[in-house]
N, C-alpha and C positions, 0 to 999 in steps of 0.2 A: 299555219301549216302543221300537219299532223306528224309529229315525231313520236317514236315509241316512248311511253311514259318512263320506262326503266332507263332509257338513254338520258332523258332529261334529268332524272334523279341523280344519275352518275355524274352528269355534267355539272350540276349544282354542287354536288359533294366535292368535286375536284377543282372547283373555283370558289373557295370561301369568299363570301361577300366582302369581308373586311380586307382581304388581300387585293381584290379587284378594285374596290373603291379607293384603297390606299395608294393605288397608282396615280390617282388624280387629286386626292384630298389628303391633307395632313390631319390625321385623326389622333385624338387624345382620349384616353379611357376615363369614364366617369361612372362608377358603379359597374353594372353589367354591360353597359352600352359604350359606344365610341362616338365622339362628337367632333365636328369640324365645320369650316365655312362651306356653305352650299355652293357647288359648282354650277348650279342652274340659275342662280340669281345673285345679285350683289348684296353683301351683308358684312357688317363689322363684328357682330356677335354670333358665335356659332349656334345655329339652330338646326343643323343637318346631323341626323343621328343614324348610326348603324347598330343593329341588334344582331350580333353573330349567332346567338342562340335561336333566334327566330328566322334568321336568314333574310332579313329585310333592311331596307334603308327608308328613311322618311324625313322630310324637311318640314319643320313646323312653321316656316316662313312662307314658302311658295307651294307647300302641300304636295310636292312630287314624292312618289314612293313606289315601292315594289320590291321584287327580288333581284338577284344578280343579273338575270337576263334583261329585266327592264332597265336596270342601271346602264348596262352596255348599250341598249337601244337608245336611251336618252343622251348619254355622254358622247356617243359616236354618230348619232343621227342615223341609226341602222333600222332596218325592218326586223321583225322577230326572227325569221330564219337566218338573216345575215348575222344577227347578234349571237345566235346559237352557233353558227359556223365559226365566228371569231373566238368565242369562248372554248369551242372544241379545239381549235388550233392552239390556243394558249395552254390547254391542258394536254396536248398531244393525243387527242382522241380522234378517231375516224367518225365522220358523220354518216349514220346509216342511210342507205338508199331509201328515199321517200319520193314516190313518183310525182306528187303534186309539187313538193318543194324543189326537187331536182329540176323539174320542168321549168319553174319560174326562174330559178337561179341560172339555168342554162340559157334562158331567154335573155336575162340581164347580161350574162357573159358575152353572148353573141352580139348584143347591142353595143357593149363597151368595145369589143373587137371591131365591129363595123365602124364605129365612130373613129377609132384609131386609124383604120384604113382610109376613111374619108379625109382625116386630117393629113395623112401622107399624100393623098391625091391632091388636095388643095395646095399643099406646100410645094409639091413638085410642079404644079401648074404656074406658080408664081415665077419660076425660073425658066419656064418654057416660052417659046415665041408668043403664045397666046396671052401670056401674063406680062408682057413687056410694059404695057401702059400702067398696070397696077404696081409693078416693081418701081417704075419711075415715080409714081405717086407716093409710095412708101418712103423712097429716098428723099423726096421733096418734103415729107413730114419729119425728116430727120431720123429715120429708123435705119441703122446700119444692119448688115447681115447678121451680126451677133444677136441683135434684139429680135430680128425676124425668126431666127432659129430658136432662141430661148423661149419665145412665146408660141412657136409653131405657126406663125402667121402664113396664110396662103391666099390663093385666088380661086374663085369659082368662075369658070369660063362662061362667056355669054352664049350658051348653047342649051338645048333642051334636055339632052339625055347623057351628057358626058359622064357624070357621076353615076347615074343609073347603070350605064353600060359597064363602067369600071367595077362597080360592086357586084354586079351579076357575074362577071368573069371571075371574081374572087370567091364565088360560091354562095353568095347571099341570095335568099329567096325574095320574091316580090312581097310576101307578107312581112318579112323582116325589114325590107325597105320602107314599107308603109308604117311599121311600128317605130321606125327610127325618127320619123318626122322630117327627114331630109329630102323627101319627095312630096309632090302633090299628085293627086289622082284626078284624071279627066272625068268630068261628070257625063260626058258623051259616050266614051267607049271604055273607060276604066284604065286607060294607059297611064304609065307613070312618067312624071317629068321632074327634073331637078328643081328643088324649092329655091335654092340660092343660085342666081345667075348674075354675072358681071359684078361681083362684089369682092372686096378685100375681106378675107375670112379670119376670124379670131376664135380659135378653139376655146371652149369653156371646160376647164379641168377641175374636178372635185379635189378635196383635201387628201384623197387616197391616190391621186394621180391618174384617175380614169377620165378620158375624154367623154363628156356627157352631152354636149351640145355645141352650138356655134352661134356667133354673132357675125353678121355680114354688113359692111359699109358699102353702099352703092357707089360705083365708079362714075356713072353717068348722071351728074348733078342736074342736067337739063331735063331729065325725066321727073317732072313735078308730081306725077301720079304715084310714083314708087316711094316707099318709106326710105328715109336716109339710112336708118339702121333696121335690120331685120334679125330677130332671134329665133332659135329653134322653138317649136311648140313644146308643151308639156308632154313628157313620155314616161315610160316605165322607169327610166334612169335620170330624167331631168325635171327638176322643179325649180323655176327661176327664183321663187321666194325663199328657197332654202339654200341657195348657193351664191357665192360672190366671185366675181372675176379676179383672178390672180391671187386668191387666198392660198392656193397650193404653194405659191412661192413666198408670199408675205408672212405666212405662219412661221417661217424659219428665220425671220429678221431678228437682229440683236438690238434694234433701236429702242425697244421698250414701249412702243406705241404703234397703232395702226392708223393709216390715213385713209379716209373714205371719200372717194370722188364719184362724179356722175358717170363718166364714160371710159371706155376701153383706152382711148388714146391718152387721156390724162394719167391713168394708172401706168401705162407702158412708159410714158415720158418720165414719170417719177422714178420708176425702176432704172431707166436708162441713165438718169443723173445721180444715182446712188441712194435714192430713197426707196429701199427695197421692201418697205412696209405698206405699200399702197394697194388698195383693193377698190373695186367698183361694183355698184349694184347692176343687175342685169335687166336694164330697160324697164325697171319698175321702181316705185317709191320704196324706201327702206321699210322692211317688215319686221315684226317681232322675231320671226324666225332668223332673219338676217342679223339682227342685233344680238340674239342669243348665240349665234354662231361666232360672231366677233368676240363675245365675252369669254369664249373658251381659250382664246389665244392672247388676250390682253386685258388690261383694266383701264386703258386710256385710248380714246379715239379722237383724232383731229378731223373735223368736218371741213371739206373744201368743196362746196358746191358753187355753181356759176353765180356771178354777181347780179344777174337779171332778176326780175320779180319772181319768176317761176323757181329759180334756184334758191332765193331767200325764203320763199314759202316752204320749199322742201326742207330747208335747214330747220325752220321753226317746227315743222312736223317731226323731223328726225330726232331732235333733242330729247323730248320726253320718252321716246321709244328706246333710245340708247341708255338713258338714265334708269329706266325701268329694268333694263338688263344688268344694272349694276356698274355701268361704265362711266368713268369721268370724261366729260365732254369739253373739248376746246374747239373754237371756231376760227378758221383762218379766212379773212376776207381779202380777195384778190385786189391788187392795186396795179394800175397801168397795164392790165392784161385781162382778157375775159375768162381765162381758165389756166390751170397749172401748166398745160402743154405749151401754150403761147408764152407764158411768163418765163419758163425755163429756156425756151429757144431764144428769147430776147435778152435775158439778164443772167442766166446761168444758175448753177447750183448754190453758190455762196450767197447770192442775194435771196434765193428762195429759203435758205436756211435761216437767214435773218427774219424773213416773214414768219416762218414757223415759230421762232422764238418769241415773236410779238403776238402770236395768236392769242385771242382772248378766251377767257372761260365763258361758259354759256350765259352767266348772269350779265357780264359786261356786254356780250353780244346782244342779248335781249333788251337791255336798257338802251343801247344805241339804236336798236330797231324802233323802240317806242319813241325816242327823241325825234327820229326822222318823220314821224307822223304829225308833229305839232310845230306851230310857229310860236316860239316863246315870246315874241314881241306882242302877241295878243294875250291879254290877261286871262280870258276864258280858256284859251288853248293851253296856257301855262298851268292853270289849275288842273285841267284834264291830264296833262303830262305828269304832274306830281302825283295825282291820285292813281293813275295806272302804274306808275313806277313804284309807288308805295305798296300796291297790291302785289306786284312781283316780288319785292323785297320781303314782304310779310311771309312768303312761302319758305324762306330760308330758316333752317332749324337752329342756327347759331346766332345768339344775340350779338356777338362780335361782328359776324358777317353783316347782319342787319344794320349795325351802326356804321360800318365802313361804307357800304353802298348808299346808305341814307346821306352820308356826308358828300359823296360824289355827286349825287343828284341835286342836293342843296346847292353845291358849288356851281353846277351847270345852270340852275334856274335862278341863282343869285338870291336865295332866301337863307334864313338862319338854319343852322343845324337843328336847333331845338324844335323849330316849327316842323321840319321834315321828320324828325324822330317821333313827334306827336302823331303825325299822319300815319307813319308806319305802324306805330303801336296800336292805333285805332284799327287799322286794317288787320293786324295780327290778332287782336282780340276778337274782331268780327269773324275771322276765319276759325279761331278756336271755338267760338260759340257755335258756329255752323257745324263744325265737326262733332262737337259734344252732342248737339241735338240729333245729328245723324246717328251717332252711336246709341243714344238713348232710344231712338226709334227701333234700332236693331235689337237692343236689349229687351225692349218691351214687346218684341214680336218673336217669342220663342219658337214658333212653328217655322218662321223664316230662318232663324238661327240654326235649326236642326237640319235644314236642307243641305245637301252636298255642296262643296265649294264650287265644283265644276257645274256650269250652267247646262252642260250636255247631259248631266245625270240628275234627274229630279225624282222625288218621292211623291206618289199620288196618295198613299195612305201612310202618314207619319207613324201612327201607332204600331202598325204592322212592321214598318221598315225599321223602327227602333228595336223591336224584338228580333227581327231578322239579322240586324247588325250584331246584337248581343250573342245570338245563337252561333253565328259564324265565328265570332271571336272566341267563344267557349270551345268549339270543336277544333279550331286551329291550335289552341293552347293545350287541349286535352282530347286528341282524336278518338280515344276509347269511348267518349260520350256519344258518339254516333250510334252505338248499339241501343241507346235509350230512345232514339227518335227514328227507328227504322220505317215507321209508317208515314213519316212526314215527307211529302213530295215537293219537288222543286217548283211545280206549277202553282202551288199554294202561296208562294212568295208574291207579295205585291210589287216588289222591285225585280224586274227581269234580270238586272245585273247581279243582284245578290242570289237570285234563284239559280242562275248559271254557275256561279261560284260554288254554291251548295251542291249542285248536281255533280260537278267535277270532283269535289272533295269526297262525296259518297262513292263515286266510281273508283277512285283511288283506294279508298278504304276496303271496298269489296275485292279489289285486285291484290290486296296485301301490300300496297305501295305506301310510301310516306305521305301523310296528309299534311301538306304545307302550302304556304302561299306561293313558293317558288315552283310548285308543280302545276299551277294554273296556266293554261295556254289559251291562245286566241283572244286575249283581252287587250284593248287599247291602252296606251300608257296612262291616260287619265283615269281609266277604270281601275287599273292596278294601283295607282296612287291612292284612289279612294278606299280600296280594300285595305291597303297598307295602313292608311290613316285610322281605319276602324280598329285594326289590331293594336295600334299604338295607343289609342284613346281608352280602350276597354281594358282596365287593369283590375277589375273587381275579383272577388274570390271565384274559383272554378268549382262548381258543385252541380249535382244532378238536379236539384230542385230548381235552380235558376234556369237550367236548360229546359226542364219540363214546362216552366211558366212561359218561357219564350215560345216554345212549340205550341202551347195551348192558345196563346194570343194570335199566332200566325193562322192556326186552324179556324179560330172564331172569326177573325177578320175576313178570311177567305170565304167562309160560309155566309157571312153577312153580305159580302159583295155579290154572291151568286144566289141569294134568296130573293125571290120576286114578290110573292103575295104577302099581305098583311098578316094573315093567319100563320104562314110559315115563319114570319119574323117573330111573332108572339111565341110560337112553340120553341123557336131557337133561343129566345131570351130566357124562357123558363128552364130550358135544358142547361144553359150557361149558368144560371143562378144556382141550380141544383148542384152542378159540378163544383161550384165555389162554396157550397154550404149555406146559401142565402135562401131564406124562406120567401115565397112569393107573397 
């Protein structure tokens, strides 16, 4: 979105990056920079740095980086304009009128308001005569009125246009209804119909308290053609991969951990019985976005998926995703019930609390899962069990952990601890060797090593790109050097990303504005992280000759790429040699 550059400069100046980051990260000074534990991935040694003089943050572990606006985007999951609005509010600044931005934000505000009206409508219908059967169903599932109110649960009538008619009367246009995802459009005549019909409705609320979508459970179980649960489609305000049901409530929990379950009813039942830290994924497998969202509010997650094969497979898939986000994972396996909702209804909160206390860590859970695959009475299967278990144990970083779990497996298989330790050590050495060879391959491939960390950003011409990186770093550290390369144009850059950054910096310089990373706009988070990484890595001396050398390389590589004939190439080579003082 196009905000006036002067406004962005004032916004950045009134939101010092160390102050904004300091609201989320405990920072300690080391030299001219500040360091702390990265809020975007799990770590025990601080690799997250803030450079107040440069106005940037950068993590040497996960490689996220950028200016204060990018930090606000990443930490709160906001779009660029919403991050600007949030920082403006923090600094007591008025956001200037920007037609494109205001149009998009007004659209979001209208959709939030529309969804809030829809939630009111559905909730009112639950207590109307038309919702009598749904209310009986909710009561039969053990949901008192207090829970129905707390979660805003409602009912979508079994009609074609009740919601459409209601929202039209509230002043919403047909286009807004289509944008909301709450209606379907007839292919025959374009008429609008309610998407949700005869369903118990669960509002999906984001961490800021906005209703952004719905999940609906069908009331007529006899209709086998209809999905049991139906969710809102993706819209301007709803992305199911980046949201979790009930996180708006669970983030306030004082229990010190979060419980992740499969469905709405399990999450609601847990809240009802006092476990106010439960959240559920939104009709999809856990994603990295979901795990990263959880990591903002806790460092420990208890996984409670269904005990069937599908649930156990989902558990196995979720464990590495959660651990990658820096979360400690425990797994609770249901006993005498298929899910938490059923268990709580049968046995109550105290018994469930005992189950929670007995929940295993992920290694115990995975070893138990391996054991289920083999019959230890068969010698061949016993060997396979021991080898697979040794492979899992070999992934543990602590020698103490490896010995403890090796002992448990040895006891189960009735072999000596020494024999099991030997097998684990073999697997550990094999893994170390494989990782060493992999690293050697990377080290011996400098071209690959110089490529950006993000796969979405690739360099087609490494020689030119290295010069482009150095040139950007030099002018960001000493903007006056831009006067030395006035004739260098952005389209000469081999990397479109670096060319865009150079072009914006040149424009700011011509306008007399501050030439800084924070002033760059319309860059994706991973793009800003890459540019911030360049600025952090390039710490050599700032001088005009280095700048001229970089500019010369960029021009030469550009000319090479745009020279077609052999004669032209020869003339270009001679010209380049002369410019460097080399005799032909």
